[in-house]
C-alpha positions as CSV (number, residue, x, y, z in Angstrom):
1,X,-64.8,43.2,-68.7
2,X,-63.5,46.7,-69.3
3,X,-64.9,49.7,-67.5
4,X,-65.0,53.3,-68.7
5,X,-65.7,56.2,-66.4
6,X,-66.8,59.3,-68.4
7,X,-66.9,62.7,-66.8
8,X,-68.5,61.5,-63.5
9,X,-69.5,64.3,-61.2
10,X,-71.0,64.0,-57.7
11,X,-71.7,66.7,-55.1
12,X,-73.4,66.7,-51.7
13,X,-74.8,70.2,-51.4
14,X,-71.9,72.7,-52.1
15,X,-69.3,70.0,-51.5
16,X,-67.8,68.6,-54.7
17,X,-66.9,64.9,-54.1
18,X,-66.1,63.9,-57.7
19,X,-65.2,66.8,-60.1
20,X,-65.4,65.2,-63.5
21,X,-63.6,61.8,-63.4
22,X,-62.5,60.1,-66.5
23,X,-60.8,56.7,-66.2
24,X,-60.3,53.4,-68.0
25,X,-60.3,50.1,-66.0
26,X,-58.5,47.3,-67.9
27,X,-60.0,43.9,-68.2
28,X,-58.7,41.1,-66.0
29,X,-56.4,43.5,-64.1
30,X,-56.3,45.0,-60.5
31,X,-56.9,48.7,-60.6
32,X,-56.5,50.5,-57.2
33,X,-58.2,53.8,-56.4
34,X,-55.7,55.4,-54.0
35,X,-56.0,58.6,-52.0
36,X,-56.3,60.3,-48.6
37,X,-59.6,60.4,-46.7
38,X,-62.1,62.5,-48.5
39,X,-60.5,62.2,-51.9
40,X,-63.6,60.6,-53.4
41,X,-62.3,57.1,-54.0
42,X,-65.0,55.3,-52.2
43,X,-67.7,57.4,-53.8
44,X,-66.3,56.6,-57.2
45,X,-66.3,52.9,-56.4
46,X,-70.0,53.1,-55.3
47,X,-70.9,54.9,-58.4
48,X,-69.3,52.2,-60.5
49,X,-71.2,49.6,-58.5
50,X,-74.5,51.4,-58.8
51,X,-74.8,52.0,-55.0
52,X,-74.6,55.8,-55.6
53,X,-76.0,57.8,-58.4
54,X,-73.8,60.4,-60.1
55,X,-75.1,63.9,-60.8
56,X,-73.8,63.5,-64.4
57,X,-71.5,61.4,-66.5
58,X,-71.6,57.7,-67.7
59,X,-70.4,54.3,-66.6
60,X,-69.7,51.9,-69.4
61,X,-69.1,48.1,-69.1
62,X,-67.6,46.8,-72.3
63,X,-69.0,49.8,-74.1
64,X,-72.5,49.3,-72.8
65,X,-74.0,52.2,-70.8
66,X,-74.7,50.9,-67.3
67,X,-75.3,54.3,-65.7
68,X,-79.0,53.7,-64.9
69,X,-78.8,49.9,-64.5
70,X,-79.6,48.8,-60.9
71,X,-76.8,47.3,-58.8
72,X,-78.2,43.8,-58.8
73,X,-78.0,43.6,-62.6
74,X,-74.5,44.8,-63.0
75,X,-72.8,41.4,-62.3
76,X,-70.6,42.7,-59.5
77,X,-69.1,41.0,-56.4
78,X,-68.4,43.0,-53.3
79,X,-65.9,42.7,-50.5
80,X,-65.9,45.2,-47.7
81,X,-63.7,46.1,-44.8
82,X,-66.3,45.1,-42.2
83,X,-66.8,41.7,-43.9
84,X,-70.7,42.2,-43.8
85,X,-71.1,38.5,-43.0
86,X,-74.3,37.1,-41.5
87,X,-73.5,36.1,-37.9
88,X,-76.5,33.7,-37.6
89,X,-75.3,31.7,-40.6
90,X,-72.5,29.1,-41.0
91,X,-69.5,29.7,-43.3
92,X,-71.2,27.6,-46.0
93,X,-74.5,29.4,-45.7
94,X,-72.7,32.8,-46.0
95,X,-70.9,31.7,-49.1
96,X,-74.1,30.3,-50.7
97,X,-76.3,33.4,-49.8
98,X,-75.9,35.2,-53.1
99,X,-77.0,32.1,-55.0
100,X,-79.9,31.1,-52.8
101,X,-81.6,34.5,-53.1
102,X,-81.7,34.3,-56.9
103,X,-85.1,34.0,-58.4
104,X,-86.7,31.6,-60.9
105,X,-84.5,30.2,-63.6
106,X,-81.5,32.2,-62.4
107,X,-81.4,30.2,-59.2
108,X,-79.1,27.2,-59.3
109,X,-80.3,23.9,-57.9
110,X,-79.4,23.0,-54.3
111,X,-77.0,20.4,-55.6
112,X,-75.3,23.0,-57.8
113,X,-75.1,25.4,-54.9
114,X,-73.6,22.8,-52.7
115,X,-71.0,21.9,-55.3
116,X,-70.1,25.6,-55.8
117,X,-69.7,26.1,-52.0
118,X,-67.3,23.1,-51.7
119,X,-65.2,24.4,-54.6
120,X,-64.9,27.8,-53.0
121,X,-64.1,26.4,-49.6
122,X,-61.3,24.5,-51.2
123,X,-60.2,27.6,-53.0
124,X,-59.9,29.7,-49.8
125,X,-58.4,26.7,-47.9
126,X,-61.2,26.5,-45.3
127,X,-62.7,23.1,-46.3
128,X,-63.1,21.9,-42.7
129,X,-64.8,25.0,-41.5
130,X,-68.0,25.0,-43.6
131,X,-70.3,24.2,-40.7
132,X,-68.7,26.7,-38.3
133,X,-70.4,29.9,-37.4
134,X,-68.6,33.0,-38.6
135,X,-68.3,34.5,-35.1
136,X,-66.0,31.6,-34.4
137,X,-63.5,32.6,-37.1
138,X,-60.4,34.8,-37.0
139,X,-60.4,38.1,-38.9
140,X,-58.3,36.6,-41.7
141,X,-60.7,33.7,-42.0
142,X,-63.7,36.0,-42.1
143,X,-62.2,38.0,-44.9
144,X,-61.6,34.8,-46.9
145,X,-65.2,33.9,-46.4
146,X,-66.3,37.3,-47.6
147,X,-64.1,36.9,-50.7
148,X,-65.6,33.5,-51.4
149,X,-69.2,34.9,-51.0
150,X,-68.3,37.6,-53.5
151,X,-67.0,35.1,-56.0
152,X,-69.9,32.6,-55.6
153,X,-72.1,34.5,-58.0
154,X,-69.4,34.4,-60.6
155,X,-69.2,38.2,-61.0
156,X,-67.8,39.9,-64.0
157,X,-66.3,42.6,-61.8
158,X,-64.9,42.4,-58.2
159,X,-65.0,45.5,-56.1
160,X,-63.0,45.7,-52.9
161,X,-63.5,48.6,-50.4
162,X,-60.6,48.8,-47.9
163,X,-60.7,45.0,-47.8
164,X,-57.8,44.5,-45.3
165,X,-58.2,47.6,-43.2
166,X,-59.5,45.8,-40.1
167,X,-56.7,43.2,-40.0
168,X,-53.3,43.2,-38.3
169,X,-50.2,43.8,-40.4
170,X,-49.1,40.1,-40.7
171,X,-52.6,38.9,-41.8
172,X,-52.9,41.9,-44.2
173,X,-49.7,40.9,-45.9
174,X,-50.8,37.2,-46.2
175,X,-54.2,38.1,-47.6
176,X,-52.7,40.6,-50.1
177,X,-50.6,37.8,-51.5
178,X,-53.5,35.4,-51.4
179,X,-55.8,37.8,-53.2
180,X,-53.2,38.6,-55.9
181,X,-52.8,34.8,-56.6
182,X,-56.5,34.2,-56.7
183,X,-57.2,37.2,-59.0
184,X,-54.5,36.1,-61.4
185,X,-56.0,32.6,-61.4
186,X,-59.6,33.8,-62.1
187,X,-58.8,36.8,-64.2
188,X,-61.6,38.9,-62.8
189,X,-61.6,42.7,-63.5
190,X,-60.9,44.0,-60.0
191,X,-61.2,47.5,-58.5
192,X,-59.8,48.1,-55.0
193,X,-60.1,51.2,-52.8
194,X,-57.4,51.8,-50.2
195,X,-55.5,54.6,-48.5
196,X,-52.5,52.3,-47.9
197,X,-49.7,53.2,-50.4
198,X,-47.7,50.0,-49.8
199,X,-50.8,47.9,-50.4
200,X,-51.5,49.6,-53.7
201,X,-47.9,49.4,-54.9
202,X,-47.7,45.7,-54.1
203,X,-50.7,44.2,-55.8
204,X,-52.0,46.7,-58.4
205,X,-51.6,46.6,-62.1
206,X,-52.7,50.2,-62.3
207,X,-53.1,52.9,-59.7
208,X,-55.5,55.9,-59.9
209,X,-54.5,58.5,-57.4
210,X,-57.3,60.9,-56.3
211,X,-57.3,64.1,-54.3
212,X,-60.2,66.4,-53.6
213,X,-62.4,64.6,-56.1
214,X,-59.9,64.8,-59.0
215,X,-57.4,62.4,-60.5
216,X,-53.8,63.5,-59.8
217,X,-52.2,60.7,-61.8
218,X,-52.9,57.3,-63.2
219,X,-50.4,54.6,-64.3
220,X,-48.6,51.5,-63.3
221,X,-47.0,51.3,-59.8
222,X,-43.6,52.0,-61.3
223,X,-44.8,55.0,-63.2
224,X,-46.6,56.7,-60.4
225,X,-43.7,56.1,-57.9
226,X,-40.7,56.7,-60.2
227,X,-42.2,59.5,-62.3
228,X,-44.7,61.4,-60.2
229,X,-46.4,64.3,-62.1
230,X,-46.7,66.7,-59.1
231,X,-45.5,67.2,-55.5
232,X,-48.8,65.7,-54.1
233,X,-48.2,62.4,-55.8
234,X,-44.5,62.3,-54.8
235,X,-45.2,63.0,-51.2
236,X,-48.3,60.8,-50.9
237,X,-46.5,57.7,-52.3
238,X,-44.0,56.7,-49.7
239,X,-41.7,58.8,-47.5
240,X,-39.8,61.7,-48.9
241,X,-37.5,64.5,-47.6
242,X,-38.6,67.8,-49.1
243,X,-36.5,71.0,-49.0
244,X,-36.8,74.5,-50.5
245,X,-33.9,74.9,-52.9
246,X,-32.5,75.3,-56.4
247,X,-30.1,73.7,-58.7
248,X,-26.7,75.3,-59.4
249,X,-24.6,73.7,-62.1
250,X,-26.4,70.4,-61.5
251,X,-25.9,70.5,-57.7
252,X,-28.6,70.8,-55.1
253,X,-28.5,74.1,-53.1
254,X,-30.7,74.4,-50.1
255,X,-32.4,77.8,-50.0
256,X,-35.3,78.6,-47.8
257,X,-36.2,81.6,-49.9
258,X,-36.7,79.5,-53.0
259,X,-40.2,78.7,-54.3
260,X,-38.8,75.5,-55.9
261,X,-38.4,72.2,-54.1
262,X,-35.9,69.3,-53.8
263,X,-37.2,65.8,-53.2
264,X,-35.1,63.0,-51.9
265,X,-36.3,59.5,-50.9
266,X,-35.0,58.2,-47.6
267,X,-33.4,55.1,-49.3
268,X,-31.4,57.5,-51.5
269,X,-29.6,59.1,-48.6
270,X,-26.0,58.0,-48.2
271,X,-24.2,58.3,-44.8
272,X,-20.5,57.8,-44.0
273,X,-18.2,58.1,-41.0
274,X,-15.6,60.1,-43.0
275,X,-16.3,63.4,-44.8
276,X,-15.9,63.5,-48.5
277,X,-16.2,66.5,-50.9
278,X,-19.8,67.8,-50.8
279,X,-20.8,65.9,-47.7
280,X,-23.0,67.6,-45.1
281,X,-22.4,66.9,-41.4
282,X,-25.5,65.6,-39.6
283,X,-26.4,64.6,-36.0
284,X,-28.1,61.3,-35.3
285,X,-31.3,62.1,-33.4
286,X,-33.2,58.8,-33.3
287,X,-33.6,55.5,-35.1
288,X,-36.3,52.8,-35.5
289,X,-35.4,49.2,-36.1
290,X,-37.8,47.7,-38.7
291,X,-36.1,44.3,-39.1
292,X,-33.8,44.1,-42.0
293,X,-33.6,47.9,-42.3
294,X,-33.5,50.9,-40.0
295,X,-35.1,54.4,-40.3
296,X,-32.8,57.1,-39.0
297,X,-33.7,60.7,-38.2
298,X,-30.8,63.2,-38.6
299,X,-30.5,66.9,-38.0
300,X,-28.4,68.9,-40.5
301,X,-25.8,71.2,-39.0
302,X,-24.7,74.7,-40.1
303,X,-28.3,75.8,-40.7
304,X,-29.9,79.0,-39.5
305,X,-32.8,76.8,-38.4
306,X,-33.0,73.1,-37.7
307,X,-33.6,70.9,-40.7
308,X,-34.3,67.2,-40.3
309,X,-33.7,64.3,-42.8
310,X,-34.9,60.8,-42.7
311,X,-32.6,58.0,-44.0
312,X,-33.6,54.4,-44.7
313,X,-30.5,52.2,-44.2
314,X,-29.6,48.5,-44.4
315,X,-29.4,47.3,-40.8
316,X,-25.8,46.1,-41.1
317,X,-24.7,49.6,-42.5
318,X,-26.6,51.3,-39.7
319,X,-24.9,49.2,-36.9
320,X,-21.5,50.1,-38.3
321,X,-22.4,53.8,-38.5
322,X,-23.8,53.9,-35.0
323,X,-20.7,52.3,-33.5
324,X,-18.3,54.5,-35.3
325,X,-20.0,57.9,-35.1
326,X,-18.1,60.4,-33.0
327,X,-20.5,62.4,-30.8
328,X,-23.3,61.2,-33.0
329,X,-22.1,62.9,-36.1
330,X,-22.1,61.3,-39.6
331,X,-21.7,62.8,-43.1
332,X,-24.6,62.9,-45.5
333,X,-24.9,62.8,-49.2
334,X,-27.3,61.2,-51.7
335,X,-27.4,59.2,-54.9
336,X,-30.3,60.9,-56.6
337,X,-32.8,63.8,-56.2
338,X,-35.7,65.3,-58.1
339,X,-36.1,69.0,-58.5
340,X,-39.5,70.5,-58.9
341,X,-39.8,73.9,-60.7
342,X,-42.7,76.0,-59.6
343,X,-42.5,77.9,-62.9
344,X,-42.7,74.9,-65.2
345,X,-44.7,72.6,-62.8
346,X,-42.4,69.7,-63.7
347,X,-39.8,67.5,-62.1
348,X,-36.2,67.1,-63.3
349,X,-33.9,64.2,-62.3
350,X,-30.4,64.6,-61.0
351,X,-28.2,61.5,-60.5
352,X,-25.1,60.7,-58.4
353,X,-24.1,64.2,-57.4
354,X,-21.2,64.6,-55.0
355,X,-21.9,68.1,-53.7
356,X,-24.7,69.4,-51.5
357,X,-24.4,73.1,-50.9
358,X,-26.2,75.5,-48.6
359,X,-27.5,79.0,-49.2
360,X,-27.3,80.7,-45.8
């Protein structure tokens, strides 16, 4: 099932929530609507579902206009952050609910429903918990039940609205992997809403980045991360060090008076104990151990005002630097940076430079 969003507009009073959205959702893929709070991503999902009515524009499923088709006839499965499970029902009854409320010839027999529930319980690996009440389940188990209930009606499209937002980090990671495996197995066209960049980059086939009701960029995870089209996308996707500056003969020059910007990812920062040509002295201010890697905050010296840089280092490298740094001083350079010209509104790449200059 392919989905086409054509010039969708939605406002609440004078507030524009969706300002003319055009997007293509590929069949059998996971497309993520990503953006900060208030960007319009949930409203767009609800318009696609039929839970909200757009002021103008069209929603097409496989080329068929679904704009005025009611939600119950769109063949959609839903999975929400708050699970939306029925507390007075068992796990099996929750999964079966969408099938039991069907009318007439559309309703499967009780035998067919029972068979489908057993299949789904096996799929979500909760075979022994069918008779348990949902209030006796963990958060991760509840979310699996919510997914099974969404799949029970054999939807053509699966819509996920912040599906892992209420879970702890470890369970989130496990369920992301589980969802990706299940989606690949079933091949259902899936749209997910999230504000979690890591989540989007990990499981998406395509990411649509929204901001203030407009699409900033759309593409594969590699495309939007490696080749951002504007500073918003660059700074929104992952951590980045941003400086005012310019490029002189291929070298970065920090210049607070410049309107242009220099972007450097934390993992592209290089630190050493000995100073080499072009290195900048920096003082270690703090560090955070994140397991196999360490995030280090550094203050650049020789500046008219303090300037801080975040570096992401292999844990082993960090331990060696910490032990050998004299008075907390290390020497900083980088392997790569992107330069954003305010005049052209474009990024340029610069690789493996060995000089970082200052304009004082």
